[in-house]
N, C-alpha and C positions, 0 to 999 in steps of 0.2 A: 514110827520114827518120822520126825519132821526135819526137812532141810530148808534153811534160809540162806540166800546168797545176796551179796552186795558187791559193788565194784570199787576198785582202786580209783584214786583221783585221775582226772583226765582234763585235757583242754587248758592246761596251765593252772588249774586249781590245786590247792595243797591238801584238800580233804574232799571226801565224797560222802554225803549224808546217807546214801543208801547202805553203805557198809556199817556206819555207826548205828543206824536204825536196826539193821539185821542183828548185830551183836547185842544191842540192848533188848530187842524183842526176844532173842533167844534166852537171855538171862531171865527175863520176866516170865516167859512160858515155862522155863525149867522150875522156877519157884512155885509154879502151879502143878508140878508133878509130871510135866510132859517131857518126853525124850526129844531134844532139839539139838541140832548142830548148825553152826553158821560157818560159811565158807566165803572168803573174798576171791572174786574173779578178776583176772586182768582185763583191762579195757583194750583188748586186742582181738581183732577178727581172727577166727580160727582157734587161737589159744584159749579164749574164753569158753568156747564150746567144749574143747578138750578137757579143761579143768572142771567144767560142770559134769561132763560124762564120767570123769574119774570119781567125782563126789557121789554120783548116783551109784556107781559100782561099789564104792567103799561103804556107804552108809545104808543103801537099799531102803530109801525112805518111802513112806506111804503118801506123803504130802510134800510138795515142793513149792516154795514161794520165792521167786527171784525178784530183786528190786534194783532199780537204777535211778539216776538223777535226771530230771527233766527241768532244768532251770528255766524259769519263766512261767511255768504252770502254777496255778494258785493253790492246789491241794493235792490230795492223793488221787492218782489216776489208776483205776482198775482196768487193765488192758484186756480187751475182748479178743483181739485177733493178731496173730503173727504172720507176716508175709515172707515169702521165699525170695527176698531181695536185699542185697547189700548195696547201698548207694551212699557213700560217705561224703558229707559236705566238708569235713575236716579229717585229717589223718588220725589214726588211732595212736596209741602210745608206742607202737613199734614203727610208726611211719607208714603203715598200710592205708591205702585210700581206694578201696574197690568201688567201681562204678557199674551199676546194673549187672551185678553178678549174683548167682543163686547162693543162698546159704547152704543148701543141700542140692547137689546136681541131680536132676531127675525127680526131686521131691514135689509134692503137691504145691499149688500156688499159695495156700494158706492153711493155718490150723486155728481153730477156736480154743480158747482157754477151757480147761476142765474144772475151773474153780467157780463157785456160785457168786459171780461178780455183783449181781443185783441184790442178793441177800447181804453181801458184804457192804454194798452201798447203803442199804437201809441201816445196818448196824453201825457204820461209821457216822451216818447222819444222826442217829440216836445218841451217839457218844460225842456229838458236837465237833466232829473232825471234818473239815471240808474235803469233799471227795466227789468224784465223777466216774462214770463208766466211759472209758476212752476207746475210740474206734481205730486208733493208730498208735503203734509203739514206735513210729519212725522207721528209719532204714539204717540206723547206726548200730553200734555194738549191742545196745539193749534189745532191739528187735532180733538181732543175730542170735543172742542167747535165748530169747523167748522162743524163736522158731526151733532152734536146736533142742531145747527142752521138750517141746511138744512132739518133735519128731522122735526123740529118744523114747518118750513115753508110749509111743505106739507099740513098742516091744515090752512094755511094762503095764499091762492092763489093770493091775491093782493099784497103780499110783496116779494120783491127780496132781496137776500143777498149773502154774500161771505166773503172771508177771504184774508188778505194780511199779509205777513211777512215783517218785517223791520230788517235791520242789526243792529250792534252795533251803538250807537251814538258816535260821536267823543269824547265827554266828559267822556265816560265810560273807555276809553283805556289809559293805562299809556304811558308816553312819550317814543317814540321809538318803539311802538308796530307796527307790520306789519299786524295786522288783519284789514280787510276792514271795513269801517264805513262810516256814512253819518252825516252831521250836523242835529241836532234835528229840526231846522226850515225847512230843506228840506224834512224831513220825514212827517211833518205836511202838507206841501204843496202837497206832493204826495197823502196823504189820501184825501185831498180836491179835487185834480184832478180826482181821482177815483170816488168820489161822483158826481162831476159835469158831468163826462162822463156818468155815469150810468143814471143820470136824463135826459140826452139829447139823449140817445141811446136806440132805441127800439130793434134793431137787431144788433148783434155783427158783426164786420168786419171779412172777410174771408181772413186772411193773415197768412203766415207761422210763427209759434212761438212755434214749437214743440221741441223735444229733441231726440238725437240719442242714449242716454243711461241714 
């Protein structure tokens, strides 16, 4: 069973492409015969992790792919590492704005994804979908969920999981905007590619996809 998640809108936006992409990717993967559930998470510190944990308990997935919006990025960001730090530049949807607080008290400094991000990068590139391996998921609710996921999966050794960021959707931007974006359909296709790659890949590729800064 596969679990996909996306977020509700935040920061004054009326839509969040991560949730639309998760829903569309779930429909696409179901049409291929896979058992997939999509869950929308609140953009709230604490509550988002609780909602994710509840979904893990309910569906008992073997693969989890969480998605969030990173406006300003140019393509799909395959996140490599989650850090144990909440440091919010803006309040979440409940008005919370933690600064330098741990996601999990006493937890390790960081967790690496258990998804084959480099194989997924190769597959996305082959599908002509712009993508990168990202070294930082930030310190907002997206990283909070990513860290909470990987922490929870320590007690679920048969389950793999990770996080991807998507850019703005074309439909979010006003005419003439120079901000990078992707069509919503392409984002959904990207999530499906990541899922298919994870299902087919036991060991990740060893290809260069790092960063110099």
